[in-house]
C-alpha positions in Angstrom: 32.1 34.1 -1.0 28.6 35.3 -1.6 27.5 37.6 -4.4 25.3 40.6 -3.9 23.1 42.4 -6.4 24.4 42.8 -9.9 24.6 46.2 -11.4 24.9 47.1 -15.2 26.7 50.5 -15.7 28.5 52.3 -18.5 31.6 50.3 -18.0 30.0 46.8 -18.1 28.6 44.4 -15.5 29.7 45.1 -11.9 29.1 42.6 -9.0 29.1 43.5 -5.5 30.7 40.7 -3.6 30.7 40.0 0.1 33.9 38.3 1.4 33.3 37.2 5.0 30.6 40.0 5.3 32.9 42.7 3.9 31.9 44.4 0.8 34.3 44.2 -2.1 33.8 45.5 -5.7 34.9 43.3 -8.5 34.7 44.3 -12.1 33.8 42.5 -15.1 35.1 43.1 -18.6 32.4 44.1 -20.9 32.8 41.3 -23.4 30.7 42.9 -26.2 27.6 42.4 -23.9 27.5 38.8 -25.0 24.0 37.2 -24.8 23.4 33.9 -23.0 23.7 31.0 -25.4 20.0 30.8 -26.0 20.2 34.3 -27.5 16.8 35.3 -26.5 17.9 38.1 -24.1 17.8 36.2 -20.8 21.2 37.4 -19.6 24.6 38.5 -20.2 28.1 37.0 -19.4 31.5 38.1 -19.2 35.1 37.5 -18.0 35.9 39.1 -14.5 39.0 40.8 -13.5 39.5 40.2 -9.8 41.3 42.5 -7.3 44.6 41.0 -6.2 43.3 41.0 -2.6 41.3 38.0 -3.4 44.3 36.0 -4.4 42.2 34.1 -7.2 44.3 32.5 -9.9 43.1 31.8 -13.4 40.3 33.3 -15.4 36.9 34.0 -13.6 33.5 34.3 -15.4 30.3 35.9 -14.3 26.8 35.9 -15.6 23.7 37.9 -14.9 20.2 36.4 -15.7 17.1 38.5 -16.4 14.4 36.4 -14.7 11.7 38.5 -16.2 13.0 37.4 -19.7 13.1 33.6 -19.1 10.1 32.0 -20.8 7.5 30.1 -18.9 7.2 26.4 -19.8 4.7 25.6 -22.5 1.4 24.2 -21.3 1.0 20.5 -21.7 4.7 19.8 -22.6 6.3 20.0 -19.1 6.9 16.8 -17.4 5.0 16.2 -14.1 7.0 16.8 -10.9 9.1 14.1 -9.7 7.5 12.4 -6.8 10.0 10.4 -4.7 8.6 7.9 -2.3 9.9 7.5 1.4 9.1 3.7 1.1 11.8 1.1 0.3 11.7 -0.2 -3.2 11.5 -3.9 -3.9 13.4 -5.6 -6.6 12.4 -9.1 -7.8 13.9 -11.2 -10.8 11.9 -13.5 -12.9 13.1 -15.9 -15.7 10.6 -17.3 -18.2 11.0 -20.1 -20.7 9.5 -19.0 -24.1 9.6 -19.8 -27.7 13.0 -19.0 -29.3 11.4 -16.6 -31.9 9.4 -14.5 -29.3 10.7 -10.9 -29.2 11.8 -9.9 -25.7 9.6 -6.8 -25.9 6.5 -9.0 -26.0 7.4 -10.3 -22.6 8.4 -6.8 -21.2 5.1 -5.3 -22.5 3.1 -7.9 -20.8 5.0 -7.5 -17.5 4.7 -3.7 -17.5 0.9 -4.0 -17.7 0.4 -5.7 -14.4 0.4 -2.6 -12.2 1.7 0.6 -13.7 1.5 2.6 -10.4 3.6 0.1 -8.5 6.2 -0.8 -11.1 8.8 1.8 -11.7 11.3 -0.2 -13.8 11.4 -3.4 -15.7 14.4 -4.5 -17.7 15.7 -7.6 -19.4 19.0 -8.6 -17.9 19.6 -12.1 -19.4 18.8 -14.1 -22.6 19.9 -17.8 -22.5 19.5 -20.5 -25.2 21.3 -23.7 -24.8 21.8 -26.7 -22.5 19.2 -27.4 -20.0 16.4 -25.9 -22.1 14.0 -27.7 -24.5 14.7 -27.4 -28.2 13.3 -24.2 -29.8 13.1 -22.4 -26.4 15.1 -19.6 -24.7 15.0 -18.1 -21.3 14.3 -14.4 -20.8 15.2 -12.9 -17.3 13.8 -9.8 -16.2 14.3 -7.5 -13.2 11.3 -5.8 -11.7 11.4 -2.7 -9.4 8.3 -2.1 -7.3 8.1 1.3 -5.6 5.2 1.7 -3.1 3.8 5.2 -2.7 1.5 4.8 0.4 3.1 2.2 2.6 5.8 -0.4 2.8 4.9 -3.6 0.9 4.2 -6.7 3.0 5.3 -10.2 1.9 1.9 -11.1 1.0 1.5 -8.1 -1.3 4.8 -8.9 -3.0 3.8 -12.5 -3.4 0.4 -11.4 -4.9 2.0 -9.1 -7.4 4.4 -11.8 -8.2 1.6 -14.2 -9.0 -0.1 -11.7 -11.1 3.0 -10.9 -13.1 3.7 -14.6 -13.8 0.1 -15.1 -14.8 0.0 -12.1 -17.1 3.4 -13.0 -18.9 2.5 -16.7 -19.3 -0.8 -15.7 -20.8 0.7 -13.1 -23.1 3.8 -15.2 -24.2 2.7 -18.9 -23.9 5.9 -19.2 -21.7 6.4 -20.7 -18.3 8.2 -19.5 -15.2 11.7 -21.1 -15.1 12.4 -23.0 -11.9 
């Protein structure tokens, strides 16, 4: 079923529906010319009464949007368009041994600063304190997602990134890579 042009008349909103290419008129109750929820005059909505020929069960609603009344986005506040890459993302996990009182955010901040264009996500997935670690230390494990934009990453590029990340985190936190 495809809708055609909407028409507003004295008896409320009317929709011209095409069912398998055959025009059929379906009426809409004039529900007090209800405005769309944002109440700035961008459209109307109503409950439809459907002809028996359509064999539709239950209530049916319709709406009309006045595109000229939809406000344009405010300059400077809109998010940039989503740019999806056609290249395979790479996910790597790292675990660092750090002082027990070091906030995890300090480690995450250091890791985020390595390559902001390549790194799309960094998250902490494990905190461990206990057996196998020196006294006063904890292990923080992070997952890093690399999303190339121009070409698939080679093993040497991934290795170079990993070395830069480890060096940056060790410098910022005083920690070491857990083996």
